[in-house]
Residue frames relative to the residue before (quaternion, step in Angstrom):
aa qw qx qy qz dx dy dz
M 1.0000 0.0000 0.0000 0.0000 0.00 0.00 0.00
G 0.6471 0.5267 -0.2801 0.4747 3.50 1.16 -0.84
R 0.6461 0.5091 -0.3187 0.4709 3.61 1.11 -0.61
I 0.6252 0.5175 -0.3157 0.4916 3.58 1.05 -0.76
F 0.6249 0.5259 -0.3335 0.4709 3.60 1.03 -0.75
L 0.6728 0.5053 -0.2868 0.4580 3.53 0.79 -0.93
E 0.6509 0.5104 -0.3003 0.4750 3.56 0.96 -0.91
L 0.6664 0.5016 -0.2787 0.4760 3.55 0.97 -0.85
L 0.6657 0.5057 -0.3045 0.4564 3.48 1.06 -0.81
W 0.5902 0.5811 -0.3261 0.4557 3.47 1.19 -0.80
F 0.6777 0.4794 -0.2483 0.4992 3.68 1.09 -0.76
V 0.7419 0.4823 -0.2217 0.4096 3.55 0.87 -1.10
L 0.6543 0.5673 -0.3037 0.3972 3.38 0.94 -1.13
P 0.6859 0.4652 -0.3109 0.4652 3.68 0.75 -0.76
L 0.6027 0.5515 -0.3210 0.4792 3.54 1.22 -0.69
V 0.6552 0.4883 -0.2934 0.4961 3.62 0.95 -0.91
L 0.6730 0.5070 -0.3074 0.4422 3.53 0.83 -0.98
F 0.6542 0.4707 -0.3149 0.5013 3.67 0.93 -0.88
T 0.6693 0.5032 -0.3283 0.4370 3.66 0.71 -0.81
G 0.6170 0.5978 -0.2719 0.4337 3.49 1.16 -0.79
Y 0.6544 0.5269 -0.2070 0.5013 3.30 1.14 -1.31
A 0.6684 0.5215 -0.2785 0.4513 3.53 0.83 -1.02
L 0.6412 0.5041 -0.2916 0.4997 3.60 1.02 -0.84
F 0.6394 0.5205 -0.3060 0.4761 3.56 0.92 -0.82
V 0.6843 0.4529 -0.3006 0.4861 3.59 0.80 -0.80
V 0.6478 0.5156 -0.3248 0.4572 3.67 0.94 -0.70
V 0.6934 0.4529 -0.2753 0.4881 3.56 0.85 -0.94
R 0.5959 0.5677 -0.3344 0.4592 3.71 1.07 -0.69
R 0.7251 0.4265 -0.2506 0.4790 3.57 0.87 -1.03
G 0.5546 0.6026 -0.3597 0.4471 3.53 1.30 -0.50
L 0.6720 0.5088 -0.2438 0.4796 3.46 0.99 -1.06
E 0.6714 0.4982 -0.2900 0.4656 3.46 1.01 -0.86
W 0.6123 0.5526 -0.3271 0.4612 3.51 1.12 -0.82
R 0.6415 0.4960 -0.3420 0.4749 3.63 0.93 -0.97
E 0.6010 0.5472 -0.3597 0.4583 3.68 0.90 -0.78
L 0.6776 0.4919 -0.3000 0.4571 3.58 0.76 -0.95
V 0.6734 0.4708 -0.2939 0.4884 3.63 0.87 -0.94
E 0.7640 0.4054 -0.2435 0.4389 3.66 0.61 -0.84
E 0.8465 0.0956 -0.0099 0.5237 3.61 0.82 -0.83
G 0.2849 0.7978 -0.4754 0.2373 3.59 1.23 0.55
V 0.2904 -0.7444 0.5829 0.1480 3.52 -1.20 0.74
D 0.3114 -0.7466 0.5427 0.2258 3.62 -0.74 0.86
T 0.0937 0.7367 -0.6617 0.1029 3.36 -1.32 0.86
T 0.4095 -0.6530 0.5577 0.3079 3.62 -1.24 -0.30
A 0.0908 -0.7515 0.6470 0.0918 3.51 -1.24 0.59
V 0.4759 -0.6737 0.5025 0.2592 3.50 -1.34 0.29
V 0.4025 -0.7230 0.4991 0.2573 3.61 -0.70 0.90
V 0.1168 -0.8249 0.5523 0.0308 3.62 -0.55 1.12
R 0.8089 0.0407 -0.0290 0.5858 3.69 1.14 -0.20
K 0.0856 -0.7401 0.6613 0.0874 3.56 -1.18 0.69
R 0.0003 -0.7950 0.6065 0.0130 3.56 -1.13 0.80
R 0.1470 -0.7828 0.5902 0.1312 3.56 -1.03 0.62
Y 0.1230 -0.7792 0.6141 0.0261 3.50 -0.83 0.99
S 0.8017 -0.2375 0.1465 0.5285 3.54 -0.26 1.20
R 0.8266 -0.1536 0.1507 0.5200 3.72 -0.27 -1.27
T 0.6487 0.4737 -0.3226 0.5008 3.63 1.27 0.14
F 0.1869 -0.7850 0.5867 0.0678 3.48 -1.18 0.65
Q 0.0822 -0.8197 0.5663 0.0262 3.55 -0.84 1.05
L 0.1714 -0.7305 0.6535 0.0994 3.55 -1.21 0.69
A 0.1599 -0.7418 0.6458 0.0840 3.50 -1.09 0.80
Y 0.0352 0.8145 -0.5770 0.0482 3.60 -0.98 0.94
E 0.2958 -0.7073 0.6261 0.1422 3.40 -1.52 0.35
Y 0.0877 0.7594 -0.6444 0.0172 3.47 -1.25 0.69
V 0.3951 -0.7004 0.5533 0.2173 3.46 -1.40 0.25
D 0.2981 -0.7593 0.5278 0.2367 3.65 -0.71 0.92
P 0.7315 -0.4151 0.2606 0.4741 3.63 -1.32 0.19
D 0.6884 0.5111 -0.2978 0.4198 3.68 1.03 -0.57
G 0.5584 -0.6248 0.3630 0.4075 3.56 1.47 0.01
V 0.4929 0.6623 -0.4247 0.3715 3.53 1.22 0.17
R 0.3193 -0.7555 0.5400 0.1888 3.61 -0.73 1.05
H 0.0507 -0.7597 0.6477 0.0289 3.67 -0.90 0.92
S 0.0938 -0.7577 0.6382 0.0988 3.40 -1.49 0.43
H 0.0733 -0.7821 0.6174 -0.0423 3.50 -1.11 0.78
H 0.1109 -0.7408 0.6448 0.1520 3.52 -1.21 0.33
S 0.1277 -0.7834 0.6080 0.0150 3.60 -1.18 0.79
M 0.3598 -0.6613 0.5935 0.2844 3.58 -1.16 0.55
V 0.1354 -0.8078 0.5735 -0.0173 3.54 -0.85 1.16
D 0.5784 -0.5530 0.4650 0.3787 3.51 -1.38 0.06
W 0.6953 -0.5147 0.3253 0.3819 3.40 -1.26 0.70
D 0.6849 0.4820 -0.3053 0.4531 3.72 0.84 -0.79
V 0.6530 0.4763 -0.3331 0.4856 3.57 1.04 -0.60
F 0.6199 0.5508 -0.3410 0.4429 3.62 1.15 -0.73
N 0.7078 0.4409 -0.2498 0.4921 3.55 1.14 -0.75
R 0.6113 0.5808 -0.3591 0.4000 3.60 1.12 -0.37
Y 0.7743 0.3135 -0.1346 0.5330 3.58 1.20 -0.77
E 0.1626 -0.7548 0.6314 0.0726 3.48 -0.98 1.00
V 0.6813 -0.4717 0.3654 0.4240 3.54 -1.31 0.32
G 0.7460 0.3229 -0.2784 0.5115 3.57 -0.74 0.94
H 0.5485 0.5946 -0.3801 0.4485 3.70 1.25 -0.25
E 0.4255 -0.6454 0.5747 0.2686 3.50 -1.29 0.55
I 0.0561 -0.7615 0.6447 0.0366 3.67 -1.04 0.73
P 0.4604 -0.6832 0.4943 0.2773 3.58 -0.97 0.76
I 0.0419 -0.8032 0.5932 -0.0342 3.65 -0.86 0.90
V 0.2368 -0.7016 0.6375 0.2128 3.46 -1.31 0.06
Y 0.0440 -0.7945 0.6007 0.0776 3.60 -1.00 0.82
A 0.5455 -0.6288 0.4212 0.3600 3.63 -1.09 0.39
R 0.5567 -0.6400 0.4286 0.3110 3.45 -0.96 1.15
R 0.7898 0.3619 -0.2071 0.4500 3.58 0.52 -0.97
R 0.7632 0.1819 -0.1203 0.6082 3.64 1.32 -0.32
P 0.1646 -0.8524 0.4855 0.1033 3.58 0.38 1.14
R 0.5952 0.5762 -0.4033 0.3886 3.60 1.11 -0.29
V 0.5932 0.5317 -0.3516 0.4917 3.56 1.38 -0.20
S 0.1906 0.8139 -0.5304 0.1410 3.59 -0.72 0.97
A 0.0041 -0.7804 0.6236 0.0449 3.60 -1.26 0.16
P 0.6203 -0.5229 0.4104 0.4163 3.56 -1.18 0.44
R 0.5920 -0.6362 0.3866 0.3087 3.61 -0.95 1.01
Y 0.6295 0.5610 -0.3578 0.4012 3.60 0.95 -0.82
L 0.6719 0.4901 -0.2883 0.4746 3.58 1.13 -0.77
V 0.6156 0.4957 -0.3442 0.5068 3.64 1.08 -0.64
D 0.6480 0.5230 -0.3260 0.4476 3.64 0.87 -0.87
A 0.6134 0.5227 -0.3403 0.4845 3.62 1.01 -0.85
S 0.6748 0.5118 -0.2833 0.4499 3.60 0.82 -0.88
R 0.6365 0.5355 -0.2884 0.4743 3.52 1.05 -0.82
E 0.6596 0.5122 -0.2826 0.4719 3.55 1.06 -0.91
A 0.6499 0.5228 -0.3069 0.4585 3.49 1.02 -0.88
M 0.6454 0.5117 -0.3236 0.4657 3.65 1.02 -0.91
Q 0.6636 0.5100 -0.3186 0.4450 3.56 1.09 -0.85
R 0.6202 0.5127 -0.3444 0.4836 3.59 0.99 -0.75
R 0.6259 0.5358 -0.3442 0.4503 3.71 0.97 -0.81
R 0.6493 0.5421 -0.2972 0.4430 3.57 0.97 -1.06
T 0.7416 0.4125 -0.2589 0.4613 3.60 0.85 -1.12
S 0.6341 0.5338 -0.3429 0.4420 3.64 1.12 -0.39
G 0.5365 -0.6904 0.3635 0.3216 3.58 1.30 0.01
R 0.4633 0.6674 -0.4263 0.3977 3.62 1.36 0.30
């Protein structure tokens, strides 16, 4: 009985830990996204790297907050956005007022703002 329990624990514990961590990451990013949508500050960043992974596209960018601290972030973007910006180009972004290290491309934040506005006006 004890051996079966240990074998089961050896299988279940990593699964539980992985699921818990994944849930933590999703909730954290959701709260960060809400902060960007509700209290985000518009600025520009400089594209420092572009990567294409099969059917997904990533831009990495750097920006400086009002305190002079440099931040970097990468974001998955649409194909047209990926093609529009080259390394060295400026891209509009939004960063969180209280936590400037949290950011996203402005077009994504604007799309979320529009969706929230539609939801509010539709009465949901």
